[in-house]
LOROLO-457785 format. One record per residue (C-alpha): y, x, z. Coordinates in pm, whole numbers, plus 50000, padded with zeros to 5 digits. Layout:
BEGIN
      v      u      w
      Y      X      Z
...
***
This chain:
BEGIN
      v      u      w
  68994  06983  87061
  69165  06730  86923
  69454  06685  86674
  69721  06682  86905
  69596  06905  87145
  69492  07155  86883
  69854  07115  86742
  70009  07215  87074
  69829  07501  87098
  69880  07621  86762
  70230  07592  86818
  70242  07779  87130
  70035  08067  86977
  70236  08065  86630
  70559  08103  86875
  70386  08417  87036
  70303  08580  86691
  70425  08826  86487
  70282  08728  86193
  70430  08382  86148
  70797  08439  86073
  70746  08769  85864
  70505  08558  85640
  70771  08263  85593
  71025  08503  85509
  70802  08669  85255
  70749  08352  85091
  71081  08221  85092
  71140  08592  84904
  70900  08494  84625
  71060  08185  84548
  71392  08338  84588
  71302  08596  84314
  71164  08343  84098
  71460  08126  84134
  71698  08441  84044
  71498  08534  83763
  71507  08215  83601
  71904  08226  83628
  71922  08581  83510
  71697  08480  83212
  71956  08197  83124
  72259  08421  83124
  72400  08224  83449
  72691  08302  83657
  72748  08663  83536
  72982  08794  83276
  72926  09099  83039
  73104  09320  83243
  72872  09250  83533
  72570  09362  83284
  72635  09727  83267
  72295  09852  83451
  72046  10012  83232
  71662  09993  83235
  71602  10318  83382
  71871  10279  83621
  71763  09929  83720
  71426  10050  83785
  71503  10381  83992
  71761  10153  84223
  71501  09869  84282
  71224  10149  84351
  71425  10336  84597
  71525  10023  84772
  71172  09922  84803
  71018  10269  84935
  71318  10283  85174
  71259  09962  85320
  70913  09968  85356
  70959  10306  85523
  71203  10168  85758
  70976  09852  85824
  70688  10075  85920
  70912  10259  86173
  71036  09931  86320
  70672  09840  86367
  70607  10172  86554
  70888  10119  86779
  70760  09761  86831
  70413  09876  86959
  70576  10147  87135
  70790  09887  87342
  70485  09677  87439
  70301  09939  87526
  70567  10079  87761
  70628  09731  87912
  70266  09632  87965
  70218  09988  88122
  70525  09973  88350
  70574  09574  88414
  70236  09437  88354
  69998  09344  88072
  70110  08949  88132
  70419  09041  88005
  70311  09126  87655
  70368  08741  87580
  70731  08791  87649
  70778  09072  87339
  70540  08882  87119
  70787  08559  87160
  71116  08787  87084
  71292  08622  86814
  71484  08938  86767
  71164  09126  86666
  71029  08860  86460
  71321  08832  86239
  71425  09186  86199
  71050  09266  86080
  71055  08925  85873
  71388  09035  85704
  71270  09386  85607
  70939  09244  85486
  71103  08974  85272
  71372  09230  85116
  71064  09453  85020
  70865  09160  84841
  71171  09035  84665
  71258  09385  84536
  70888  09475  84443
  70880  09126  84223
  71257  09214  84041
  71142  09569  84003
  70854  09398  83796
  71077  09204  83602
  71276  09512  83432
  71137  09557  83087
  71210  09823  82859
  71220  09742  82492
  70882  09680  82301
  70713  09585  82013
  70769  09763  81658
  71062  09975  81676
  71208  09805  81980
  71203  09463  81823
  71228  09333  82185
  71539  09390  82352
  71528  09539  82734
  71566  09306  83013
  71752  09408  83293
  71774  09124  83577
  72143  09207  83675
  72194  08895  83895
  71868  08963  84057
  71958  09308  84137
  72284  09188  84298
  72059  09000  84532
  71844  09287  84611
  72163  09479  84709
  72276  09213  84917
  71941  09194  85090
  71950  09566  85131
  72288  09530  85309
  72146  09284  85539
  71850  09491  85575
  72082  09800  85729
  72229  09551  85935
  71914  09436  86066
  71766  09804  86148
  72130  09868  86318
  72059  09554  86533
  71698  09614  86584
  71764  10007  86720
  72025  09826  86979
  71761  09541  87058
  71465  09727  87144
  71628  09929  87461
  71755  09569  87553
  71438  09385  87590
  71268  09652  87780
  71544  09687  88044
  71372  09584  88328
  71694  09378  88464
  71693  09172  88100
  71305  09101  88152
  71357  08967  88520
  71661  08764  88386
  71457  08607  88090
  71155  08507  88336
  71427  08349  88608
  71583  08178  88329
  71267  08007  88172
  71142  07940  88558
  71453  07744  88624
  71440  07568  88272
  71057  07488  88352
  71123  07346  88680
  71415  07140  88568
  71220  06994  88297
  70900  06916  88511
  71126  06730  88771
  71303  06520  88521
  70965  06447  88348
  70786  06370  88637
  71076  06115  88766
  71073  05932  88404
  70663  05903  88437
  70717  05748  88769
  70969  05497  88643
  70731  05414  88366
  70392  05370  88534
  70330  05163  88858
  69946  05118  88870
  69757  05301  89141
  69392  05456  89102
  69087  05235  89219
  68939  05290  89590
  68611  05340  89497
  68458  05647  89407
  68486  05751  89033
  68203  05608  88805
  68221  05944  88526
  68309  06277  88531
  68419  06475  88224
  68271  06821  88141
  68475  07024  87860
  68133  07201  87773
  68347  07497  87721
  68479  07827  87898
  68848  07959  87902
  69179  07878  88056
  69320  07501  88064
  69628  07618  87816
  69742  07238  87734
  69638  06889  87739
  69775  06598  87585
  69885  06346  87846
  70052  06111  87583
  69670  06048  87424
  69504  06016  87776
  69765  05760  87881
  69673  05552  87512
  69305  05582  87594
  69349  05478  87950
  69539  05189  87861
  69313  05104  87537
  69002  05097  87718
  69122  05006  88077
  69033  05320  88225
  69181  05539  88485
  69211  05912  88506
  69256  06177  88765
  69281  06530  88640
  69073  06801  88900
  69237  07103  88746
  69592  07201  88679
  69711  07389  88338
  69619  07757  88384
  69317  07685  88571
  68987  07876  88452
  68705  07592  88346
  68371  07656  88269
  68114  07434  88116
  68008  07312  88480
  68360  07248  88582
  68433  06885  88593
  68769  06833  88459
  68803  06456  88508
  68740  06148  88723
  68721  05816  88512
  68699  05481  88657
  68578  05207  88420
  68474  04862  88455
  68195  04923  88195
  67994  05224  88020
  68169  05511  87869
  68082  05534  87533
  68021  05887  87370
  68305  05818  87120
  68540  05763  87439
  68408  06099  87606
  68495  06283  87306
  68837  06142  87232
  68894  06233  87605
  68766  06595  87568
  68969  06630  87234
  69293  06587  87477
  69235  06951  87614
  69284  07302  87466
  69140  07622  87584
  69217  07967  87537
  69128  08307  87627
  69428  08372  87851
  69688  08187  88031
  70010  08088  87919
  70346  07915  88045
  70253  07586  87824
  70263  07340  88116
  70201  07612  88381
  70526  07784  88524
  70346  07927  88776
  70254  08173  88542
  70608  08266  88518
  70617  08291  88884
  70305  08534  88883
  70424  08781  88612
  70772  08817  88866
  70528  08868  89149
  70338  09102  88952
  70682  09299  88860
  70758  09309  89240
  70396  09462  89281
  70425  09738  89043
  70784  09804  89145
  70687  09903  89522
  70338  10059  89445
  70366  10419  89563
  70368  10556  89239
  70696  10377  89141
  70869  10292  89436
  71170  10118  89305
  71308  09862  89532
  71604  09770  89339
  71363  09608  89042
  71175  09407  89343
  71521  09306  89510
  71602  09154  89129
  71291  08990  89074
  71321  08840  89438
  71666  08678  89319
  71528  08532  89021
  71259  08368  89243
  71516  08255  89480
  71681  08059  89174
  71353  07898  89094
  71311  07779  89461
  71660  07668  89498
  71629  07485  89174
  71296  07324  89276
  71472  07198  89602
  71790  07088  89485
  71762  06971  89107
  71772  06576  89106
  71629  06547  89454
  71351  06862  89436
  71018  06825  89368
  70811  06580  89522
  70433  06441  89548
  70348  06223  89275
  70279  05861  89306
  69945  05744  89163
  69915  05617  88817
  69675  05526  88532
  69673  05893  88458
  69699  06094  88786
  69723  06485  88771
  69784  06769  89030
  70131  06763  89088
  70351  07101  89168
  70515  07083  89520
  70779  07307  89687
  70535  07459  89915
  70298  07549  89621
  70581  07709  89453
  70683  07918  89784
  70336  08008  89859
  70274  08115  89468
  70612  08332  89486
  70750  08427  89805
  70437  08442  89995
  70231  08606  89754
  70477  08896  89729
  70499  08941  90078
  70209  09207  90097
  70389  09425  89864
  70710  09358  90030
  70614  09438  90375
  70614  09855  90324
  71010  09843  90242
  71230  09754  90462
  71552  09730  90247
  71360  09473  90013
  71247  09290  90348
  71594  09274  90482
  71689  09109  90126
  71410  08850  90149
  71533  08768  90492
  71866  08707  90354
  71756  08463  90063
  71534  08271  90284
  71855  08236  90500
  72061  08107  90225
  71759  07877  90108
  71821  07676  90460
  72159  07686  90422
  72213  07558  90042
  71949  07257  90086
  71911  06955  90274
  71545  06888  90280
  71405  06937  90603
  71059  06981  90490
  71190  07288  90285
  71406  07430  90594
  71066  07378  90795
  70838  07589  90562
  71162  07848  90511
  71175  07910  90844
  70840  07964  90898
  70815  08215  90609
  71132  08379  90785
  70937  08413  91099
  70647  08621  90899
  70909  08836  90719
  71050  08912  91062
  70729  08980  91216
  70678  09261  90919
  70996  09421  91016
  70931  09445  91380
***
């Protein structure tokens, strides 16, 4: 993996981790403890009127804060695990990443852990008189204690927020709404990016067969690839690339990933540079693969309409958000369109592929529920009325006929 592709993968993994933000906040808590202790040693800010806490009182207060905060943190972590288990069991294991990426969870855990770390360090700084007959004075970091009390107040507010937040994030309507919002944003970004690329690149692939094929020599899901670096390599070495597999595809050591056209032999260094533009992982992700969001919504529909659940209202809600993605793909700045050939060509997402991955994929689960079928027919009718693209009309009418056949 190259540096850029690896960095993109790391950023994606960090975004979906529980450890990164709490770790950063814990480090900041260590820095804050050192700074405030320095101010305490220099008798900064506080007058004698504030310096009334005794050594034992300071220790008891700080010990109580640290014990309480770490206890609450354990309870919050347990609540998080229960929420993740509940969501993965009821809505599908693909949705775990959505809860891992939730900033509310990450900040809540991070704030409480940071408060515990800070309080523990300040507790260590409290000193009783020592030396022969107490020659050295006691030290109570009064300013540090005030900061600890302030962080305790923040932790209490965080706990209140968290208790409210956990039911919110496992609410099925909120889950589908967040997925639908990300789907709409991803489609808009894809359309705008591809239009910019068409303006920048006017070259076309050679008509002769490709001279080389690149294999990644690894197995896994194609999570991300560095298009910018591929364009640089193509320009520097006068190469033409055709990406054979889209992001989210499963790659093996025997799967060709690129066709390469070149006027001369392809050196080993250039081949390694090309391979380094790709990052593989054990699971598919949303990065450069908006169909993964579609698959999550379809999976929610499948589970909602399973015999053991039989929840048509959740299926209807998921269909509404799939419709948001489809209408965006049809109307936003001209909609999804086939890509023009360029020096670096890769599989483009077209409206038909999006329609098949969403509505067509959900039809086997929808067909047994008349209520959901009727709602889907209404959405497809709206899709025809709210777009001007004749190809979209043709595909949608064909799908409406299939839905009508299911209802007959």
